[in-house]
N, C-alpha and C positions, 0 to 999 in steps of 0.2 A: 504494500500500500504506500502510495506517495502522497505528500502534502505539497500544495502549491501556495506560496505566500507572496504577497506584493510588499516590496520593501521601498518605502518612499524616498529614502536618502541613505547616506553613509552611516548615520546613527542607527537606522533600522537594520542595516547589514551587520553592524557590530552587535546589536541586541540579539540578532539571530545566532551569531557566533557564540555569544554567552549562553543562550538557551541550548544550543547543540552541545557545548562543552560539558554541561552537567548531565547530559544523556549518554555521553561516550563512556565506554568501558575499556579497560586494558585489553589489548588485542584487536581493537577496532582499526580498520583501514578505511579511511575516508577519502573518497574520490571527489575532487573538486573540479568541476567541469564548467566551461564557458569560454567565450571568446576573450581576446585581449581586452582588458579594461572592464570586464564584467564584475570584478570585485572578489575574485578568488583569494588573492593575497590579503585583502582587508578582512575577509571572513576568517581566514586561517589565523591572522594576527589576533583577532578577538578570541578565538578558541584557545590559542596558546596562552594568552594573557590570563584568561579565566582559569585554565587548568593549573597554571603556575601560581596564580593568586597575586599577580602584580600587574595592575593596569598601566603602569609606566614602563614595563619591560620593553626593551628594544627588540623588535621582532622583524628583522630585515627579510626582504624577499630572498628566497633561496635560488633565484635565477642563475647566479654565477657559481655559487658554492654547490649547487644541486641539492644538498641536504643541510638543514640547520637542526642541530640537536638541542633538546631542553630536558629538564627533569622536573617532575611534579609528584610529590608524595612517594618518592622512591621508584616511580615508574618513568621510563623514558617516553619522550614525545619527539617525533621526527616530523619535520616539515620539509617536504621535497617538492621540487619542480623539475619535471621531466622534459620541459620544452626544448632544451638544448641537447637532449640525448641523441647521440649519433646513430645508435643501433639498439633495438629493444633488449638485446642480450646484456647491454651495459648495466641494466638495472640490478643485476646480481652483485655488482661491485659497490653498490650504494649502501648495502647493509639494512635495507628496509625490513627484511624478514628475520634478522638475526635475533631479536628479542621478542618472544611471543607475548610479553606483557606490555609492549610499546603501543601507544596510540600513534598512528601514522597518518599524516595529512598529505595528500599527493595532488599537486596541480599538474594538469596536462597528463593525467594517468593514461589516457587513450593511446599514448605513445608506447605503451607496454601492455600487451595482452595478458601477461602474467600478473601484473598489478591489478588490472581490471577484474580478472577472474577471482582474485582474493578479496575484493572490496566488500565491506560490510555495510558501508553507508555511502550513498551517492547524493551529492549536492550539485545541482545544475543551476548556474546563474545566467541570466540573460537580461539584456537591456531591451525594454519594450519599444515598440514603434513610438517615435517622438523623443526618445532618449531620457525620459524622466524616471528616476528610480531604477529598480531591478525587480525581476521576477525570479524567485527561488523555488526550485522543486527539490524536496528532500525525501529520500527513501531509505529506510533502514531494512536490511535483509531479514531481520528477525521481527519486524512489525512495530518496533518502537516508534514513538512520535516525538516531535519537538513541542 
């Protein structure tokens, strides 16, 4: 079951990130989908800050590092961006599946069928016609809701 939400602005996107964060469990692999500028990194930033418990935490885009690690309550959080992945097999080198208790957030997951196949949460962000706000579709594989 998926939920579709209208997000009026960046604050609404951050609020969705906070709501998602409290629903995530160790082992979740979150697929963040959407075009450039759809708000994937902003959503991931809000999720990470909520999980870590620090609204001021610097959460840079992982576009160049490919993976940014964090820690929350003894559990790892990985924020990955596969946009620059040259070959889908390179995902093995990123360590996304090394810790079964990690919460993994992946932007541009569609660049790796292996990542998509293991996703437990799918969030698709889109800019509606006219460009105002965002539309978010959220689906948990196990039926959880936000």
